[in-house]
C-alpha positions, 0 to 999 in steps of 0.5 A, spaced: 769 362 369 765 369 370 772 372 371 775 369 365 769 372 361 769 379 364 777 379 363 776 377 355 770 382 354 775 387 358 781 386 353 777 386 347 773 392 348 779 396 352 784 394 346 779 396 341 778 403 344 785 404 346 787 403 338 781 407 336 784 413 340 791 412 338 788 412 331 785 419 332 791 422 336 797 419 332 794 417 326 797 410 327 794 403 325 791 407 319 787 412 323 786 420 321 791 423 326 789 429 330 789 434 324 784 430 320 780 428 326 780 435 328 777 437 321 772 432 321 770 434 328 769 441 326 765 438 320 760 436 325 760 442 329 764 439 335 769 446 335 774 447 336 775 441 332 782 439 334 782 440 341 775 436 341 778 430 337 784 430 342 779 430 348 775 424 344 782 420 343 785 421 350 778 419 353 778 413 348 785 411 349 785 412 357 778 409 357 780 403 353 787 402 357 783 402 364 778 397 362 783 392 359 787 392 365 781 393 370 784 398 373 781 404 377 774 401 375 769 403 373 773 409 370 775 406 364 768 403 362 765 410 364 770 414 359 768 409 354 760 410 355 761 418 355 765 417 348 760 412 345 754 416 347 757 422 343 759 417 337 752 414 337 749 421 336 754 423 331 752 417 327 744 417 328 742 420 321 745 414 318 741 409 321 742 403 326 747 399 321 754 400 320 754 398 313 751 405 312 756 408 317 750 408 322 751 407 330 751 400 330 758 399 333 758 405 337 752 403 341 754 396 341 761 399 345 756 403 349 752 397 351 758 393 353 762 398 357 755 399 361 755 392 362 762 392 365 761 398 369 755 395 372 758 388 373 765 390 375 772 388 372 772 381 376 778 378 380 783 378 374 785 386 374 791 390 376 788 394 381 782 395 386 776 399 384 775 406 385 771 408 392 764 410 391 765 417 392 771 418 387 766 413 382 761 419 383 765 424 381 768 421 375 761 419 373 759 426 374 765 429 370 764 424 364 757 425 364 758 433 364 763 432 358 759 428 354 752 432 355 756 438 353 759 435 347 752 432 345 749 439 346 754 443 342 754 438 336 746 438 336 746 445 336 751 446 330 747 441 326 741 445 327 744 451 326 747 448 319 740 445 317 736 452 319 742 456 315 741 451 309 734 451 309 734 459 308 739 458 303 735 453 299 729 458 300 733 464 297 736 460 292 729 457 289 726 464 290 732 467 285 731 462 280 723 461 279 720 465 274 717 471 276 710 470 275 707 475 279 710 481 274 706 477 268 
């Protein structure tokens, strides 16, 4: 029973993540494609946008396929965890609920991937798991990529808010009546 539940969880999460990656990369299934996704990434400070969108899409596609197949475990769930960490942070300002474009879905995907990484794929899989050493290398590499993306996005958001505040202050000063001269 445990192996069947793990298989079902892997198939659902893996398939959805793979489709999400294909949407980003190729515009299939109603997705934006790489040019539009890249422009969106630029807008949130993940620059250069198109290569960052390609990296995210490839991570989602590859992580999804590996997770669904149970192959090279835990590389697939770890890839999904990295991508969903960045996605959750991206949606943080909108709050927790998906109805408000919040982080509900990326956080749920992150938690599901973490549970799969911790539990393993079960016996119904296509290949043996990665060695401990290779797992450590994959986890460290993914963590570095996710941390770099988060840092870049948060730095850009902070710079945008600081420059926006400076523009607002300058705009306010130029439109206020000059009470000091009266």
